[in-house]
VOSE-680480 format. One record per residue (C-alpha): x, y negated, z; residue in three letters. Coordinates in steps of 0.1 Angstrom, whole numbers, plus 5000, padded with zeros to 4 digits. Layout:
<recs>
rec px X&py Y&pz Z&resn ALA .
...
</recs>
This chain:
<recs>
rec px 7774&py 3901&pz 8541&resn MET .
rec px 7751&py 3915&pz 8514&resn SER .
rec px 7746&py 3894&pz 8483&resn ALA .
rec px 7710&py 3902&pz 8479&resn ASP .
rec px 7699&py 3899&pz 8515&resn CYS .
rec px 7678&py 3869&pz 8524&resn ILE .
rec px 7690&py 3868&pz 8560&resn PHE .
rec px 7726&py 3869&pz 8548&resn CYS .
rec px 7718&py 3840&pz 8525&resn LYS .
rec px 7702&py 3820&pz 8555&resn ILE .
rec px 7732&py 3827&pz 8576&resn ALA .
rec px 7756&py 3814&pz 8549&resn SER .
rec px 7733&py 3783&pz 8544&resn ASP .
rec px 7725&py 3794&pz 8508&resn ASP .
rec px 7688&py 3793&pz 8517&resn ILE .
rec px 7674&py 3768&pz 8541&resn PRO .
rec px 7657&py 3778&pz 8573&resn ALA .
rec px 7645&py 3760&pz 8605&resn LYS .
rec px 7676&py 3770&pz 8624&resn LYS .
rec px 7678&py 3759&pz 8660&resn PHE .
rec px 7707&py 3780&pz 8673&resn TYR .
rec px 7739&py 3792&pz 8657&resn GLU .
rec px 7772&py 3805&pz 8669&resn ASP .
rec px 7800&py 3826&pz 8653&resn GLU .
rec px 7779&py 3858&pz 8654&resn GLU .
rec px 7742&py 3850&pz 8656&resn VAL .
rec px 7716&py 3826&pz 8642&resn ILE .
rec px 7681&py 3818&pz 8654&resn ALA .
rec px 7654&py 3803&pz 8633&resn PHE .
rec px 7616&py 3799&pz 8632&resn HIS .
rec px 7597&py 3826&pz 8614&resn ASP .
rec px 7580&py 3814&pz 8582&resn ILE .
rec px 7549&py 3835&pz 8590&resn ARG .
rec px 7545&py 3831&pz 8627&resn PRO .
rec px 7521&py 3853&pz 8646&resn ILE .
rec px 7521&py 3831&pz 8678&resn ALA .
rec px 7525&py 3795&pz 8686&resn PRO .
rec px 7563&py 3801&pz 8691&resn VAL .
rec px 7578&py 3828&pz 8668&resn HIS .
rec px 7615&py 3829&pz 8660&resn PHE .
rec px 7640&py 3854&pz 8648&resn LEU .
rec px 7674&py 3863&pz 8662&resn LEU .
rec px 7696&py 3875&pz 8634&resn VAL .
rec px 7733&py 3886&pz 8635&resn PRO .
rec px 7755&py 3872&pz 8608&resn LYS .
rec px 7769&py 3907&pz 8603&resn LEU .
rec px 7748&py 3926&pz 8578&resn HIS .
rec px 7733&py 3957&pz 8595&resn ILE .
rec px 7704&py 3972&pz 8577&resn GLY .
rec px 7684&py 3983&pz 8607&resn SER .
rec px 7686&py 3993&pz 8644&resn LEU .
rec px 7689&py 4029&pz 8631&resn ALA .
rec px 7722&py 4020&pz 8615&resn GLU .
rec px 7737&py 4007&pz 8648&resn CYS .
rec px 7763&py 4026&pz 8667&resn ASP .
rec px 7787&py 4020&pz 8697&resn GLN .
rec px 7806&py 3994&pz 8677&resn ALA .
rec px 7774&py 3972&pz 8677&resn HIS .
rec px 7768&py 3974&pz 8714&resn GLN .
rec px 7782&py 3940&pz 8724&resn ASP .
rec px 7764&py 3922&pz 8695&resn LEU .
rec px 7731&py 3938&pz 8704&resn LEU .
rec px 7736&py 3930&pz 8741&resn GLY .
rec px 7744&py 3894&pz 8732&resn LYS .
rec px 7712&py 3891&pz 8711&resn MET .
rec px 7690&py 3905&pz 8739&resn LEU .
rec px 7705&py 3882&pz 8765&resn LEU .
rec px 7701&py 3852&pz 8742&resn LEU .
rec px 7664&py 3859&pz 8736&resn ALA .
rec px 7652&py 3847&pz 8770&resn PRO .
rec px 7675&py 3816&pz 8770&resn LYS .
rec px 7662&py 3805&pz 8736&resn LEU .
rec px 7626&py 3813&pz 8746&resn ALA .
rec px 7629&py 3791&pz 8777&resn ALA .
rec px 7644&py 3763&pz 8756&resn GLN .
rec px 7613&py 3764&pz 8734&resn LEU .
rec px 7590&py 3763&pz 8765&resn GLY .
rec px 7580&py 3799&pz 8768&resn LEU .
rec px 7575&py 3812&pz 8803&resn LYS .
rec px 7569&py 3847&pz 8789&resn GLY .
rec px 7574&py 3862&pz 8756&resn PHE .
rec px 7575&py 3895&pz 8736&resn ARG .
rec px 7603&py 3909&pz 8715&resn THR .
rec px 7600&py 3933&pz 8687&resn MET .
rec px 7625&py 3951&pz 8664&resn ILE .
rec px 7609&py 3967&pz 8634&resn ASN .
rec px 7631&py 3996&pz 8622&resn THR .
rec px 7626&py 4012&pz 8588&resn GLY .
rec px 7598&py 4009&pz 8563&resn ARG .
rec px 7576&py 4031&pz 8584&resn GLU .
rec px 7583&py 4009&pz 8614&resn GLY .
rec px 7571&py 3978&pz 8596&resn GLY .
rec px 7605&py 3964&pz 8587&resn GLN .
rec px 7603&py 3941&pz 8556&resn GLU .
rec px 7638&py 3926&pz 8556&resn VAL .
rec px 7665&py 3952&pz 8558&resn PHE .
rec px 7689&py 3932&pz 8580&resn HIS .
rec px 7684&py 3939&pz 8617&resn ILE .
rec px 7666&py 3911&pz 8636&resn HIS .
rec px 7647&py 3906&pz 8667&resn ILE .
rec px 7613&py 3888&pz 8667&resn HIS .
rec px 7606&py 3867&pz 8698&resn VAL .
rec px 7572&py 3853&pz 8701&resn PHE .
rec px 7548&py 3839&pz 8727&resn GLY .
rec px 7531&py 3807&pz 8738&resn GLY .
rec px 7495&py 3818&pz 8738&resn GLY .
rec px 7469&py 3841&pz 8752&resn GLU .
rec px 7462&py 3855&pz 8718&resn THR .
rec px 7488&py 3882&pz 8719&resn LEU .
rec px 7473&py 3916&pz 8719&resn PRO .
rec px 7479&py 3938&pz 8749&resn LYS .
rec px 7499&py 3969&pz 8742&resn ILE .
</recs>
C-alpha cells in the first residue's frame, strides 16, 4: 500500500467510494467521472504503479481481474462492454495504481 495513493486509500476505506464488489485482493467501484452509462473500475488492493510494472508474479492477479470484469459487467446489466487499461502518463494514466476501466451501456461509445 502506498500512503499517498488514492486507490490504496479507497481500498483501505480511508476514502469513500461507491464500491459494489470486494474480496481479499480486488475492489470494484463506480467511476466518479463516468464516460458511459455504466463505468466502473477494477482495482487490486496490492499497489502496482502501472501495467508496465507487472511481471510474472502478477499473472494470477491480472487474470483474476480480467475474468471478474465480465461477471461484474453482467451483474450491472451490460450485455457488451469495453475494457481499458491506461499505462503511463503518455498512455493517459492519471492515477498511478493499476486499474481496469469497464464501461458500456449505450450506443455512444466511439468505434475504435
